C-alpha positions in Angstrom: -0.9 -6.3 1.7 -1.3 -6.4 -2.3 -3.7 -8.4 -4.0 -1.9 -10.6 -6.8 -3.3 -13.2 -9.0 -6.8 -14.9 -8.9 -7.0 -13.6 -4.8 -10.3 -13.7 -3.7 -12.8 -14.0 -0.6 -11.6 -17.5 0.6 -7.8 -16.7 0.0 -9.0 -14.5 2.8 -10.4 -16.2 5.5 -7.8 -18.5 6.1 -7.5 -18.4 9.9 -4.5 -17.5 11.9 -3.3 -20.9 13.0 -4.1 -22.5 9.9 -1.6 -20.0 8.3 0.7 -20.4 11.0 2.3 -23.8 10.0 3.1 -22.1 6.2 6.3 -20.2 5.3 6.2 -18.1 2.6 8.9 -17.5 0.0 7.9 -14.7 -2.4 9.6 -12.9 -5.4 8.1 -9.5 -5.4 8.9 -6.8 -8.0 7.8 -3.3 -8.3 7.5 -0.3 -10.7 6.5 2.0 -8.5 5.7 5.5 -10.7 4.9 8.9 -8.6 4.5 12.9 -9.7 3.8 15.9 -7.8 1.5 18.6 -9.3 0.2 21.4 -7.8 0.1 20.0 -4.5 -1.2 17.0 -5.8 0.9 13.7 -5.8 -0.1 10.8 -8.4 1.3 7.9 -7.8 1.0 3.9 -9.9 2.4 0.2 -9.1 2.4 -2.9 -11.2 2.9 -5.7 -9.3 4.6 -9.2 -10.0 4.9 -11.8 -7.2 6.5 -16.1 -7.3 5.6 -18.8 -5.6 9.6 -20.0 -4.7 7.6 -22.2 -3.2 5.2 -23.6 -5.3 5.2 -24.0 -8.9 2.1 -21.8 -10.2 2.4 -19.1 -12.3 3.9 -15.5 -12.2 0.6 -13.4 -10.6 0.3 -10.0 -11.1 -1.2 -6.4 -9.8 -2.2 -3.1 -9.3 -2.5 0.2 -6.8 -3.5 3.6 -8.3 -3.8 6.6 -5.8 -4.0 10.7 -5.8 -2.9 12.5 -2.0 -2.5 15.9 -0.4 -1.0 17.5 2.1 -3.9 19.3 3.9 -2.4 22.6 4.3 0.7 24.0 1.6 2.7 25.9 4.1 3.8 25.1 7.5 2.4 27.1 10.4 4.6 29.5 12.4 4.7 27.3 15.2 6.2 24.3 15.8 4.0 21.5 16.1 3.1 18.2 15.6 0.0 17.9 14.9 -0.7 20.8 12.3 -3.1 20.5 9.8 0.5 20.1 7.1 1.7 16.5 8.9 -1.0 15.4 7.4 -2.3 14.2 3.9 -6.1 12.7 2.4 -6.5 10.5 -0.5 -7.5 8.0 -2.5 -6.4 4.4 -3.0 -7.3 1.6 -6.1 -5.7 -1.6 -6.4 -6.2 -4.9 -7.0 -5.6 -7.9 -9.3 -4.7 -8.4 -12.5 -4.8 -12.3 -12.9 -1.6 -14.2 -13.8 0.5 -15.8 -16.6 -2.5 -18.5 -17.5 -5.6 -15.9 -17.6 -4.2 -12.3 -17.1 -6.7 -10.0 -17.4 -9.4 -8.4 -14.5 -11.7 -11.9 -14.6 -11.9 -13.5 -11.4 -9.7 -11.0 -9.3 -11.8 -8.9 -6.9 -10.9 -4.9 -6.7 -11.0 -2.6 -3.9 -11.3 1.4 -3.4 -10.8 4.2 -0.4 -10.2 7.0 0.8 -7.0 6.9 3.3 -5.7 9.0 6.0 -1.5 9.6 6.5 0.1 11.2 9.6 3.8 12.6 9.1 5.1 12.6 12.6 8.3 15.5 12.0 11.0 13.9 12.3 9.9 10.2 12.7 7.4 7.9 11.0 4.9 8.2 8.4 1.7 6.5 10.1 -1.7 5.2 8.0 -4.9 4.3 8.0 -7.6 3.2 5.2 -10.9 1.5 4.5 -10.9 -0.5 1.3 -14.3 -1.8 0.1 -14.5 -4.0 -2.4 -15.4 -3.7 -6.0 -17.0 -6.9 -7.0 -18.3 -10.3 -5.6 -14.6 -11.9 -5.2 -13.4 -8.8 -3.1 -14.0 -8.5 0.5 -17.2 -6.3 1.8 -14.7 -4.1 3.7 -10.9 -4.0 4.8 -9.1 -1.8 6.8 -5.6 -1.2 6.6 -3.1 0.4 8.8 0.6 0.8 7.8 3.8 2.1 10.0 5.9 3.3 7.8 9.8 5.1 7.7 12.4 6.5 5.3 15.9 5.3 5.0 17.2 9.3 4.4 15.3 9.8 8.2 18.1 6.4 9.5 20.9 8.0 7.5 20.8 11.5 8.4 20.2 10.4 12.2 23.4 8.3 12.1 25.5 11.1 10.6 24.1 14.0 13.4 24.4 11.3 16.0 28.7 11.3 14.8 28.8 15.1 15.9 
């Protein structure tokens, strides 16, 4: 979940029953920069989002993170729950306002630790409790993510064809 524009606690408290009646159509652009150095991964995102249903202006947000695996070398035996399949880090993200008011005024910001589990030849699962840094933020948000790289899917189809 990204936080863009002037999102605040009140925007996140919309009941599910009310949210189901709304279809969101948005264009989201991201500039994602990442670098690995001495076992650490540093990444930063700049987010620009435009709601296509409304006449609202473009909204902006950011994310920055640092992480590293719990072990750099693979164990001698093949295992799923080995330390090299886990990584830990820290993430910071929040809103940067919109075209009518770019900046940190009236925006929400979050900081929290992350723990990721890379299942060998499978998806990556991550969990992060994020703590609000100002009055516009929720006290805490829990984020759970499951992702799968497309390169893994394409290599799977290549193996199946042989």
